[in-house]
C-alpha positions as CSV (number, residue, x, y, z in Angstrom):
1,M,133.4,60.9,101.2
2,T,131.3,58.3,103.0
3,Y,133.2,59.2,106.2
4,D,132.6,62.9,105.8
5,Y,128.8,62.3,105.5
6,L,128.9,60.2,108.7
7,V,130.7,63.1,110.6
8,I,128.2,65.6,109.4
9,A,125.3,63.3,110.3
10,G,126.8,63.0,113.8
11,Y,126.9,66.7,114.1
12,F,123.4,67.2,113.2
13,I,122.3,64.5,115.8
14,L,124.2,66.5,118.4
15,M,122.4,69.8,117.5
16,V,119.0,68.1,117.8
17,A,120.1,66.7,121.2
18,I,121.0,70.2,122.3
19,S,117.6,71.6,121.4
20,L,115.8,68.7,123.1
21,L,118.0,68.9,126.2
22,F,117.4,72.7,126.7
23,K,113.8,72.8,125.6
24,K,112.3,72.8,129.1
25,M,114.5,75.7,130.1
26,A,113.1,77.8,127.3
27,S,109.4,76.9,127.6
28,S,108.5,78.6,130.9
29,S,108.3,82.2,129.8
30,T,109.2,84.6,126.9
31,S,112.1,85.9,128.9
32,D,113.5,82.5,129.0
33,Y,112.9,81.9,125.4
34,F,114.2,85.3,124.1
35,R,117.3,85.7,126.4
36,G,117.5,82.8,128.7
37,G,115.9,84.8,131.5
38,G,119.2,86.6,131.8
39,K,120.6,83.8,133.9
40,M,123.6,82.5,131.7
41,L,127.1,82.1,132.8
42,W,129.9,84.2,131.3
43,W,131.5,81.3,129.4
44,M,128.2,80.6,127.6
45,V,127.6,84.3,126.8
46,G,131.2,84.8,125.8
47,A,131.1,81.8,123.4
48,T,127.9,83.1,121.7
49,A,129.4,86.7,121.5
50,F,132.5,85.2,119.7
51,M,130.5,82.8,117.5
52,T,128.2,85.6,116.3
53,Q,131.2,87.3,114.7
54,F,132.4,84.0,113.3
55,S,130.0,82.7,110.6
56,A,130.8,80.5,107.7
57,W,132.0,83.7,106.0
58,T,135.2,83.4,108.0
59,F,136.0,80.1,106.4
60,T,134.9,81.2,103.0
61,G,134.9,84.9,102.2
62,A,137.5,85.9,104.7
63,A,139.6,82.8,103.9
64,G,139.4,83.9,100.2
65,K,140.5,87.3,101.1
66,A,143.4,85.9,103.1
67,F,144.5,83.7,100.1
68,S,144.4,86.7,97.7
69,S,145.7,89.6,100.0
70,G,147.7,88.1,102.9
71,F,148.0,90.0,106.1
72,E,145.3,92.6,105.3
73,I,142.4,90.4,106.4
74,L,143.5,90.6,110.0
75,G,142.3,94.2,110.0
76,V,138.8,93.0,110.4
77,F,139.7,90.8,113.4
78,V,142.0,93.3,115.0
79,G,138.9,95.5,115.0
80,N,136.9,92.8,116.7
81,M,139.5,92.6,119.4
82,V,139.5,96.3,120.0
83,A,135.7,96.2,120.1
84,Y,135.5,93.5,122.7
85,G,138.2,95.3,124.7
86,F,135.9,98.4,124.9
87,A,133.0,96.0,125.5
88,F,134.9,94.6,128.6
89,F,135.7,98.0,130.0
90,Y,132.5,99.8,129.3
91,F,129.7,98.5,127.1
92,S,128.9,94.9,128.1
93,R,127.9,95.6,131.7
94,R,125.8,98.6,130.6
95,F,124.0,96.6,128.2
96,R,123.2,94.0,130.8
97,Q,122.1,96.8,133.1
98,M,119.5,98.1,130.6
99,R,117.2,95.4,132.2
100,V,115.3,94.5,129.1
101,D,114.6,91.2,127.2
102,T,115.1,92.6,123.6
103,P,117.2,95.3,122.0
104,T,114.1,97.4,120.8
105,E,112.7,97.4,124.4
106,A,116.0,99.2,125.3
107,V,115.5,101.7,122.3
108,K,112.0,102.4,123.6
109,R,113.3,103.1,127.1
110,R,116.0,105.3,125.7
111,F,114.3,107.1,122.8
112,G,110.5,106.4,123.1
113,H,107.8,104.5,121.3
114,T,108.3,106.0,117.8
115,N,111.9,105.0,117.6
116,E,111.1,101.5,119.0
117,Q,108.8,101.0,116.0
118,F,111.2,102.5,113.5
119,F,114.1,100.4,114.6
120,T,111.9,97.3,114.9
121,W,111.3,97.6,111.1
122,V,114.8,98.3,110.1
123,I,116.6,95.8,112.3
124,I,114.5,92.8,111.2
125,P,115.1,93.2,107.5
126,L,118.8,94.0,107.9
127,S,119.2,90.9,110.0
128,V,117.6,88.8,107.3
129,L,120.0,90.2,104.7
130,N,123.0,89.5,106.9
131,A,121.8,86.0,107.7
132,G,121.3,85.4,104.0
133,V,125.0,86.2,103.5
134,W,126.0,83.7,106.1
135,L,123.7,81.0,104.7
136,N,124.9,81.7,101.2
137,G,128.5,81.3,102.3
138,L,127.7,77.9,103.7
139,G,125.8,77.0,100.6
140,V,128.7,77.9,98.3
141,F,131.0,75.8,100.3
142,A,128.7,72.7,100.8
143,S,127.7,72.6,97.2
144,A,131.3,72.5,96.1
145,V,132.2,69.8,98.7
146,F,129.4,67.4,97.9
147,K,128.8,68.6,94.2
148,A,125.1,69.1,95.3
149,D,122.6,71.8,94.1
150,I,123.5,74.9,96.0
151,N,119.8,75.8,96.4
152,M,119.0,72.4,98.0
153,T,121.9,72.9,100.3
154,I,120.6,76.3,101.5
155,Y,117.1,74.7,102.0
156,I,118.5,71.9,104.2
157,T,120.8,74.0,106.2
158,G,118.3,76.8,106.7
159,A,115.8,74.3,108.0
160,A,118.2,72.7,110.4
161,V,119.1,76.2,111.8
162,L,115.4,77.0,112.2
163,L,114.8,73.8,114.1
164,V,117.3,74.6,116.8
165,S,116.2,78.1,117.2
166,L,112.5,77.1,117.3
167,I,112.6,74.3,119.7
168,S,114.7,75.7,122.5
169,G,115.0,79.5,122.0
170,A,117.8,81.4,123.6
171,W,119.0,78.5,125.8
172,G,119.4,76.1,122.8
173,V,121.0,78.9,120.7
174,V,123.6,79.8,123.3
175,A,124.3,76.2,124.3
176,S,124.8,75.3,120.7
177,D,127.1,78.2,120.2
178,F,129.3,76.9,123.0
179,I,129.5,73.5,121.5
180,Q,130.0,74.9,118.0
181,S,132.8,77.1,119.3
182,L,134.7,73.8,120.5
183,I,134.1,72.4,117.0
184,V,135.5,75.5,115.3
185,A,138.4,75.6,117.6
186,V,139.3,71.9,117.1
187,I,139.2,72.1,113.3
188,S,141.0,75.4,113.2
189,V,143.9,74.3,115.4
190,A,144.3,71.0,113.6
191,C,144.3,72.6,110.2
192,A,146.7,75.3,111.3
193,I,149.3,72.7,112.6
194,V,149.1,70.6,109.5
195,A,149.4,73.7,107.3
196,L,152.4,75.0,109.1
197,V,154.2,71.5,108.8
198,A,153.3,71.2,105.1
199,V,154.5,74.7,104.2
200,G,157.6,74.4,106.2
201,G,157.0,76.8,109.0
202,P,155.8,80.4,109.5
203,G,158.9,81.7,108.0
204,E,157.9,80.3,104.6
205,I,154.6,82.1,104.7
206,L,156.4,85.5,105.6
207,T,159.0,85.2,102.8
208,K,157.2,83.4,100.0
209,F,153.7,84.9,99.9
210,P,153.2,86.5,96.5
211,G,153.8,90.3,96.6
212,G,155.1,90.1,100.2
213,F,153.0,88.9,103.2
214,I,152.2,92.3,104.6
215,V,151.4,94.1,101.3
216,G,150.3,91.2,99.1
217,P,149.7,91.2,95.3
218,D,148.0,94.0,93.3
219,M,148.7,96.7,95.8
220,N,150.5,99.7,94.4
221,Y,149.5,102.0,97.4
222,P,150.4,100.2,100.7
223,I,149.0,103.2,102.6
224,L,145.6,101.7,101.8
225,I,146.4,98.7,104.1
226,V,147.0,101.0,107.0
227,G,143.9,102.8,106.2
228,S,142.0,99.5,106.1
229,F,143.3,98.6,109.5
230,L,142.1,101.8,111.1
231,F,138.7,102.0,109.5
232,F,138.0,98.4,110.3
233,I,138.7,99.1,113.9
234,V,136.2,102.0,113.8
235,K,133.6,99.8,111.9
236,Q,133.9,96.9,114.2
237,L,133.8,99.0,117.4
238,Q,130.3,100.3,116.5
239,S,129.2,97.0,114.9
240,I,129.7,95.0,118.2
241,N,129.0,97.7,120.8
242,N,125.6,99.0,119.9
243,M,122.0,98.5,121.2
244,Q,121.1,96.2,118.4
245,E,123.9,93.7,119.2
246,S,123.3,94.1,123.0
247,Y,121.2,90.9,123.0
248,R,124.4,89.0,123.6
249,F,125.0,90.5,126.9
250,L,121.3,90.6,127.9
251,N,121.7,86.8,128.5
252,A,124.3,87.1,131.3
253,K,123.2,86.5,134.8
254,D,124.8,89.7,136.1
255,S,127.0,92.7,135.3
256,K,130.2,90.9,136.2
257,N,129.3,87.9,134.0
258,A,128.6,90.2,131.1
259,S,132.1,91.8,131.5
260,K,133.8,88.4,131.7
261,A,131.9,87.3,128.5
262,A,133.4,90.2,126.7
263,L,136.8,89.3,127.9
264,L,136.5,85.7,126.9
265,A,135.3,86.8,123.4
266,L,138.4,89.1,123.2
267,G,140.7,86.2,124.1
268,M,139.0,83.8,121.7
269,M,139.2,86.3,118.9
270,F,142.9,87.0,119.6
271,V,143.9,83.4,119.5
272,G,141.6,82.5,116.6
273,A,142.9,85.4,114.4
274,M,146.4,83.9,114.8
275,I,145.4,80.4,113.5
276,W,142.3,80.7,111.2
277,F,144.1,82.1,108.2
278,I,147.3,79.9,108.3
279,P,145.8,77.3,105.9
280,P,144.7,79.8,103.1
281,W,148.1,81.6,103.5
282,A,150.0,78.4,103.3
283,I,148.1,77.0,100.3
284,R,148.6,80.2,98.4
285,I,152.3,79.2,98.4
286,M,151.9,75.4,98.0
287,D,149.1,75.6,95.4
288,P,148.7,79.1,93.8
289,D,145.9,77.8,91.6
290,A,143.7,76.6,94.5
291,A,141.3,79.5,93.8
292,H,140.5,77.9,90.4
293,A,139.6,74.5,91.8
294,Y,135.9,75.4,91.7
295,A,135.7,77.7,88.7
296,D,131.9,77.2,88.4
297,L,131.4,79.4,91.5
298,G,132.4,82.5,89.5
299,K,134.1,85.2,91.6
300,K,133.2,83.1,94.7
301,A,135.7,80.3,93.5
302,G,138.4,81.7,95.7
303,D,136.1,81.4,98.7
304,A,136.6,77.6,98.6
305,V,140.4,77.5,99.2
306,Y,139.9,76.2,102.8
307,L,138.1,73.3,101.3
308,V,140.9,72.7,98.9
309,F,143.4,72.6,101.7
310,A,141.2,70.2,103.8
311,R,140.7,67.9,100.8
312,D,144.4,67.8,99.7
313,Y,146.4,68.1,102.9
314,M,144.3,66.8,105.7
315,P,143.4,63.2,106.7
316,V,140.3,61.5,105.5
317,G,137.3,62.7,107.5
318,T,138.5,66.3,108.0
319,V,136.3,67.7,105.2
320,G,133.4,66.4,107.1
321,L,134.7,67.9,110.3
322,L,135.3,71.1,108.5
323,M,131.8,71.1,107.1
324,A,130.6,70.5,110.7
325,G,132.6,73.6,111.7
326,L,131.0,75.5,108.8
327,F,127.6,74.4,109.8
328,A,128.4,75.3,113.4
329,A,129.6,78.9,112.5
330,T,126.6,79.6,110.3
331,M,124.0,78.1,112.7
332,S,125.5,80.1,115.6
333,S,125.1,83.4,113.7
334,M,121.7,82.5,112.1
335,D,119.9,81.1,115.2
336,S,121.0,84.1,117.2
337,A,119.5,86.4,114.6
338,L,116.3,84.4,114.3
339,N,115.9,84.3,118.1
340,R,116.6,88.1,118.4
341,N,114.2,89.0,115.6
342,S,111.3,86.9,117.0
343,G,111.8,88.7,120.4
344,I,111.9,92.1,118.8
345,F,108.7,91.3,116.7
346,V,106.7,89.9,119.7
347,R,107.8,92.4,122.3
348,S,107.9,95.6,120.2
349,F,105.0,95.0,117.7
350,Y,102.8,92.0,118.3
351,A,102.1,92.4,122.0
352,P,101.9,96.2,122.3
353,I,100.4,97.1,118.8
354,M,98.5,94.1,117.5
355,R,97.3,92.8,120.8
356,K,97.3,96.2,122.7
357,G,99.0,94.7,125.8
358,K,96.4,91.9,126.2
359,A,98.6,89.0,124.9
360,T,99.5,86.4,127.6
361,D,103.0,85.1,128.1
362,K,102.0,81.8,126.6
363,E,100.5,83.6,123.5
364,Q,103.7,85.6,123.0
365,L,105.8,82.5,123.3
366,R,103.7,80.8,120.5
367,M,103.9,83.9,118.3
368,G,107.7,84.1,118.8
369,M,108.0,80.6,117.4
370,I,105.8,81.6,114.4
371,A,108.0,84.7,113.9
372,S,111.1,82.5,113.9
373,I,109.6,80.3,111.1
374,I,108.7,83.3,109.0
375,N,112.2,84.8,109.5
376,G,113.8,81.6,108.7
377,I,112.0,81.2,105.4
378,L,113.0,84.9,104.5
379,V,116.6,84.1,105.2
380,I,116.5,81.1,102.9
381,L,115.0,83.1,100.1
382,C,117.6,85.9,100.6
383,A,120.4,83.4,100.5
384,Q,119.0,82.0,97.2
385,F,119.0,85.5,95.8
386,Y,122.7,85.9,96.6
387,V,123.5,82.9,94.6
388,S,122.7,84.7,91.4
389,L,125.3,87.4,92.3
390,K,128.3,85.5,91.0
391,G,130.1,88.7,90.1
392,L,130.7,89.4,93.8
393,S,133.0,87.5,96.2
394,L,131.6,86.7,99.7
395,F,134.0,89.1,101.2
396,D,132.8,92.0,99.0
397,L,129.2,90.9,99.5
398,M,129.5,90.9,103.3
399,M,131.3,94.2,103.3
400,Q,128.8,96.0,101.1
401,V,125.8,94.9,103.2
402,A,127.6,95.7,106.5
403,T,128.9,99.2,105.4
404,L,126.3,100.6,103.1
405,L,123.1,99.2,104.9
406,Q,124.2,98.5,108.5
407,S,126.3,101.5,109.3
408,P,123.6,104.0,109.1
409,I,121.5,102.0,111.5
410,L,124.3,101.3,114.0
411,V,125.6,104.9,114.4
412,P,122.7,106.1,116.6
413,L,122.4,102.8,118.4
414,F,126.2,103.0,119.2
415,L,126.2,106.6,120.3
416,A,123.0,106.2,122.4
417,I,124.8,105.0,125.4
418,L,127.5,107.7,125.1
419,I,125.5,110.8,124.3
420,R,122.6,111.1,126.7
421,K,120.9,114.4,125.7
422,T,119.4,114.3,122.2
423,P,116.0,115.1,120.7
424,K,113.8,112.1,120.2
425,W,113.8,112.5,116.5
426,A,117.6,112.2,116.3
427,P,117.9,108.4,116.0
428,W,115.4,107.8,113.0
429,A,116.6,111.1,111.3
430,T,120.2,109.9,111.6
431,V,119.4,106.6,109.9
432,V,117.6,108.4,107.1
433,F,120.5,110.8,106.7
434,G,123.0,107.9,106.9
435,L,121.2,106.1,104.0
436,F,121.6,109.3,101.9
437,V,125.3,109.2,102.7
438,S,125.5,105.5,101.6
439,L,123.8,106.6,98.3
440,L,126.4,109.4,97.9
441,V,129.2,106.8,98.4
442,V,127.8,104.6,95.7
443,K,126.9,107.3,93.1
444,V,129.3,110.2,93.8
445,F,132.2,109.3,96.0
446,T,133.4,106.3,94.0
447,P,136.9,104.8,94.3
448,D,138.2,106.6,91.2
449,V,136.9,109.9,92.4
450,V,138.3,109.5,96.0
451,G,141.5,108.0,94.7
452,G,142.0,111.0,92.4
453,W,142.0,113.3,95.5
454,F,145.0,111.5,96.7
455,G,146.8,111.2,93.4
456,M,145.9,107.4,93.1
457,E,145.4,106.4,89.5
458,N,144.7,103.2,87.7
459,L,143.5,101.4,90.8
460,T,143.6,97.6,90.8
461,G,140.4,95.7,91.7
462,R,141.8,95.0,95.2
463,E,142.7,98.7,95.7
464,A,139.3,99.9,94.5
465,G,137.5,97.5,96.8
466,D,139.6,98.6,99.8
467,L,139.0,102.2,99.0
468,K,135.2,101.8,98.6
469,I,135.0,100.2,102.1
470,M,137.2,102.9,103.6
471,T,135.2,105.7,102.0
472,T,131.9,104.3,103.3
473,I,133.1,103.8,106.8
474,G,134.8,107.3,106.8
475,A,131.6,108.9,105.3
476,H,129.5,107.5,108.2
477,L,132.1,108.3,110.8
478,I,132.2,111.9,109.7
479,L,128.9,112.7,108.2
480,T,126.3,110.3,109.8
481,A,127.9,110.4,113.3
482,G,128.5,114.0,113.0
483,F,124.8,114.6,112.2
484,F,123.8,112.6,115.3
485,C,126.1,114.7,117.5
486,L,124.9,117.9,116.1
487,T,121.3,117.1,117.0
488,T,122.3,117.6,120.5
489,L,122.2,121.4,119.7
490,F,118.4,121.1,119.3
491,Y,117.8,119.3,122.5
492,K,115.8,121.2,125.2
493,E,115.1,119.4,128.4
494,E,111.9,121.2,129.2
495,N,110.6,120.0,125.9
496,D,111.4,116.4,126.3
497,P,108.2,114.3,127.0
498,Y,110.3,111.3,127.8
499,I,112.7,113.0,130.3
500,E,111.7,110.9,133.3
501,Q,111.8,107.7,131.3
502,T,115.2,108.6,130.0
503,R,116.6,109.4,133.5
504,E,115.2,106.1,134.8
505,F,116.8,104.2,131.8
506,F,120.3,105.7,132.5
507,K,119.9,105.2,136.3
508,D,119.5,101.5,135.4
509,V,122.3,101.6,133.0
510,D,124.7,102.9,135.7
511,T,123.4,100.4,138.4
512,E,125.1,97.0,138.7
513,C,122.9,93.9,138.0
514,I,123.3,91.2,140.8
515,A,122.2,87.6,140.2
516,D,119.1,86.4,141.9
517,D,119.0,84.0,144.9
518,G,118.9,80.4,143.7
519,Q,121.1,81.1,140.7
520,D,123.5,78.5,141.8
521,V,121.1,75.8,140.9
522,V,120.7,77.2,137.4
523,D,124.5,77.6,137.1
524,R,125.0,73.8,138.0
525,M,122.5,72.8,135.5
526,Q,124.2,74.7,132.7
527,R,127.5,73.1,133.5
528,N,126.0,69.6,133.9
529,K,124.0,69.6,130.7
530,L,126.8,71.0,128.6
531,G,129.4,68.8,130.2
532,T,127.3,65.8,129.2
533,L,126.9,67.0,125.7
534,V,130.6,67.9,125.2
535,T,131.7,64.4,126.7
536,Y,129.4,62.7,124.1
537,M,130.9,64.8,121.4
538,S,134.4,63.8,122.4
539,F,133.4,60.1,122.1
540,G,132.0,60.7,118.7
541,M,135.2,62.5,117.7
542,L,137.3,59.5,119.0
543,L,135.5,57.3,116.6
544,M,137.2,59.2,113.8
545,V,140.5,57.4,114.9
546,L,138.9,54.3,113.2
547,I,138.8,56.0,109.7
548,P,141.6,54.6,107.5
549,N,144.4,57.2,107.6
550,P,148.1,57.4,108.1
551,L,149.2,57.2,111.8
552,W,149.7,60.9,112.1
553,G,146.0,61.4,110.9
554,R,144.7,59.1,113.6
555,I,146.9,60.7,116.3
556,L,145.5,64.2,115.1
557,F,141.9,63.0,115.6
558,F,142.8,61.4,119.0
559,C,144.3,64.7,120.2
560,C,141.2,66.6,119.0
561,A,138.9,64.1,121.0
562,A,141.1,64.3,124.1
563,A,141.0,68.1,124.1
564,V,137.2,68.1,123.9
565,F,136.9,65.4,126.5
566,L,138.9,67.6,128.9
567,V,136.5,70.4,128.5
568,G,133.4,68.2,129.1
569,F,135.1,66.5,132.1
570,A,135.8,70.0,133.6
571,L,132.3,71.1,133.2
572,K,130.8,68.0,134.8
573,R,133.3,68.2,137.7
574,S,132.4,71.9,138.4
575,A,128.7,71.0,138.3
576,G,129.1,68.8,141.3
577,T,127.4,65.5,141.9
578,G,123.7,64.6,141.7
579,E,121.0,65.0,139.0
580,I,119.7,68.5,138.4
581,N,116.5,69.0,136.6
582,A,114.8,72.0,135.0
583,T,111.9,72.0,137.4
584,T,114.1,72.2,140.4
585,A,116.1,75.1,138.8
586,H,113.0,77.1,138.0
587,A,111.5,76.7,141.3
588,S,114.7,77.9,142.9
589,R,114.5,81.2,141.0
């Protein structure tokens, strides 16, 4: 366990180094702090787009679902792939072409001031709830690993995430996301290889998984699996391609880089989905009781199966590397949410409402940092509340927050780019109607009721959970989205006070963004700084070879370090020679 602590300590040192190294790049303006000034390269933006869909929940709640259900969990990630495919062909470049610094500024340009305020005060609380789930997932895992108090784990992790976001803003957030994606990739690939060797190959997983790999146990109505796949695609399509989540692509330096970022996220999601869940699938066969190893976690006990695999089958030090990956995944999601929320608060409420347009850029920057601190505290408190919900697995908790609360908000923000002629009351009215639909799903359209319509009786817990998610997604697809579409019947162009503003918005959306002169200096600086950090990280990973392990374990760590070093070397080489500093870069823009 001592070696695991050293690995995690090294990871936190790396995160602080990232924050300090990119601090100057975020301190010149609010645009730099909230979205990196819209000057980031596609591989940085693509990494953060990927990592925001990859929280600790993937290693915990999703791994627990993979352990219990088999193939079905891939529905969520197939949905992600389809969503990023649409982002590449259509959405990502248009989000970048909105030419704003925050998502709610885009809402204002599209729907007017009233909707900007409405979505400001629904997006921020929802982000806090989601980030609380991510932090809770990490707390569950970390407390099990170190046998530490889960609340203390949440405090420490939340504070670390807040520090990264606070010091360096969007630049530090996105840079850390890129570094963290490498950590996640290394640990995922290493665990997948060892799992396949230990279980005897992929054929063993396909043939020996309880209940069959495709159907899994406790599933009397396999049609539900097909339905889950289809409905998850619909859910993820709107969850990723909406104006709230557009902040990822606002960072890109131009339209082409935004599209490339979506393609990279698609590729990483495709490769990742093939390897993430091999360990929980394998350990279901090798150790069917793994879900009971941490029984004190209640229904969340099954969410620790990835840890059980790393503890029992991987070389010494892997648990620390896995925890670093979990910290990485959680921090990437949380710091992005904190940075986005601070931008939304400052640009859509503090500056125009509280200061009535009189706030200087320096004042807005300071207030953005204060907003990040407050948001971080609220996330920590929310995560602590989720600790008390031991009757829910992390998978169920995430799905309920996402489908019941998030879907009503995302429907109008998804359709806003596709449907151009709507009355200005349509967005907020759709959210209110959507919340009523969610209430109907909870109180009226229960799994037993909906299952009865199709002759499904005596549903198992797994079947009831799947049917509830499908019912919620379907209800919002038909009723909430249908409501928004029907509002177009009430639109009259001559009565639209924002007609010119809306036309200007869509004119920008349809016009390509081209990088500014001098962007090459900023590009080189990004490659140079990240290349240096990645190289140092590879040397740190190389030290893991010294940990007492069998020869194969030392070789595994050496290969991981070598792969990371090659990435760092390539970045440094592409940056060219010579020192590049932030002052030069900013002067060149």
